[in-house]
N, C-alpha and C positions, 0 to 999 in steps of 0.2 A: 476569229473576226477581229479587225483592227478596231480599236476603241476611238478612232480619230473622228467618227461621225456621232459618237455616243455623248450623252450630256448627263451630268451629275447635278441635281439641285441641291445646295448646303444651306441651312440656316445658321445664322450666328458665324459665319464664315470669315470674319475679318480678324478674329484673335482666338487664342486658346486651341481647344481641342478642334473646333470647327476650321480653323486656319490650317491647322497641321492635316486634317483630312483633306482640305482642298489642295494642298500641295502633294498629297500621295495620288489623288485622282489625276491631277495635272501631269504629274510624272508618268502615269500610264497612258497619257494622251487623251484623257476624257476632257471634253469641253465642259465648262462650268457656267452654272447659275448660281451667283452668290448673293444672299439675302443678309441684310443688316439694316439697323435704323439709320445710320449715318451715311450719307452720299459720299463725304470726303473720305471717309475710312475705306468704303467700298472702291473708290476710284484708285486709291493707293494700292489696295490689294489686288485689284483687277490688273493693274499695269505691271506690277511686280510678277504675277502669275503668266502673264502673256509674254513678258521678256524672258523669263527663266525657261518656260516650257513650249512656247509657240502653239498655244491653243487659243480658242475662242472663249471669252469670258463675257458673260451678260451679267450685269449688276442691277439688282432691284432693291431700291431703298424703301422698307416697310417696317413700320412699328408694330411687332407681333403682340404687343398689348391690346391692340385693337382688334375686335372679333371680326371685322370684314376683311383684314389685311391677308390672311391666307387665301381667302377667295379671290381677292384682287390679283395676288402672285399667280395663282393658277390661270386666271384669265389673260393675265398679260403674256405668260409663256405661251398659252396656246395661240394668242393673237400673233405671235412671232412665228408660229409654225413649227415650234420645236418640240420633239417628243423627249420625255425624261426617261431615262434609263435606270437611274438610281435616284432615289429620294434619301437624303439624310436629314432627319429631324435632330438637330443638335442645341439649338438656342435655349437656354434657360437660366432662370435667376432663383435666388432665394431671399429671405429676410430673417435677420437675426433679432432674438429676443423672446421674451415670454409671450405667448399668444394673447394674454390679457391685455399687454400694452402696445402690440405692434399695430401698425396702420392698416385697417382692413382694405382700404381702397389699394394700396399697393399689394396687399395679398390677392385681391381679386385680379389684378393685372398679371400677377405671377402664375396664377391657376389658368389664366387664358394663355399666356406664353407656353408655360410647362405642359399644359393639357390640352387645351382648345385648339392651338396651332398645330399640335402634333396630330391631333385627331382629324382636323379638317384636311391637312395636307395629305395625310395617310389615306383617308377616304377617296379624295379626288384622285389620287395617282394610283391607288390600288385598283380602283375601278378600271383605269386604262390598262393597267399591266395584266389584270386578269383577262380582260378581252384579248389582249396581245399574247396572253400565255408566257409573258417574258418580263423580267425587272427584278430589281432588288431594292429592298428599303432597309435602312439603318436607323434605329431608335436609339439615342443616347439616354439611357437611363441612369442608374447610379446604385452603388451598394447601400445609399441612403434609403432606398425603397425597401430594404431588407430588415430594417430596425426603426423602432419609434424614435424621433428625433426632438427630444425637448430642446427648446431655444431655436429650433428650426422646424416647427411642427408642420407648417403648411409645405415647405419643399419636401420634406420626407414623404408627407401623403401624396404629393404630385408624382414622386418617382415610384411610389408603390402602385399607383394608378398605372403608369406606363409599363411597369413590368407585367402586370395582371393583363392589361390591354394587348400587349405584345403576345403574352401566350395564347391568348384566346384566338386573335386573328391568325396566329401560326397554324393552329389546329384547324381553323375554317378554311385555310387555303392550302392545306398540305398536299391535295390532289392536283395543283398547278405547278407551273415552272417558276412562279414568282417566289423568291425567298425573303424572308423578313428576319432580321437579327436585331437582338439588342444588346447593347454595350453597357456594362456596369463599371465605371470607374470609382475609385475612392477619392479622397481629397487630391486635388490635382492643382498645380500651380499656374492658376489662370487668374483672370480678373473677378472671378465669382466671389471671392472673399471681400474684396473692397466694395463691390456692388451691394452685398448683402451686409456690409457694415459690421463684419466679424474677424477682422484682421487681429483683434486682440484676444480672441479665443485661445484656449490650451491647444486645441486641434492644429491650429495655424501656427502658434508660437513654438510648440515643442514637436509638432509632427513633421515627418519628412514627406513633403508634398510630390506627388509623382510628376514625371516630366509628361506634358501635353503630347509631345511627339511620340513617346512610347505609348500612351494611351490609344492615340489615334491609330498608330500601327497595328496595335492589337485588334482594334475594331475593324479596320480596314482588311487586315487578313481574315478575320472571321467572316466579314461580309461576303468577301470574294470566295471563301470556301462554301458558303451557304449554310454556316452554322447558326444554331437557333439563338445562342447566347454566348458571350465571353465576359468573364471577370477579369479585369486588367489588374495585373499585379498580384504576386505570391501572398503578400500581406492581406491583400483585400480578400483573396479566395479563403484564406485561413479564417479571416474576421467573419464572413458569411457563414462558413461551416460552424464556427463556434457559437454564433447566434441562434442557430438551429437547436444547440444543445441545452440553452438556458431558457427560462421564462422570459416572456415579453417585458415584465416589470423590472426584472434584473437587467435585461438588455437596455432598457430605457434609462435606468439608473447610471448604467456605465456610460452610455452615450451622453447624458446630461453631465457627467462630470469632465468629459472631454470637451464639450461645447462651452463649458463655463469661461468667463473672462479670465485671463492669465493673472490679472492683478487683484482677483477677488480676495485672496487670503490677506493681502497687504491692507485692503480696505477694511477688513474685519478687525485688524490689529488695532 
């Protein structure tokens, strides 16, 4: 069946992995519903995708830090009479620093964005998909969910939730034709680190950040194949396998070292 009447809804679609996923869907002639907080960025992305791929793009400006936003998105799409064939929960943020020092209100916003929005949109669209016995859902998790994350405690916790949540609803819906896939990237070259204020961490300064286009392609291919999960990148597969072999406290210690500011040694001198 041609994809020209199908719609994919993507959160965080104006940059990073979300934007690269939007391009892949558009290339396969899916129409798009793109969600991000800034109307200006959405307009720019929408016009670029329409021009390049000759598809329909609906843009919805919503701040997913707000609890009501995912419900509003669902209602707006329904009011337009659009059936969502693929849901991509991608938008996510983190905050850098020791938990004792970080801003609790920002953390509660991050929990709402990384967990609340995922759960709400997944529930609303999964209910529709199960009735139709058709549909696909992609949840962008992270290898961060596999290890404790000192200096990124809340972010790692949210991703552990998404992985566990994905595995549970996969099992619940395995008798249906709805497929749920979760994507686990590692550190990727996106705006995430600037927003989290962690550009000075060793992970960013010394690490080789993954190309978001490559991560998106891995996720897209896995989603289209109906795979349950995909860890993007050989190095990340090895890291996840390695963390299973060591104790949690050792994994946390190793992650703490990677997360530390690059200039910490200098400041001690």
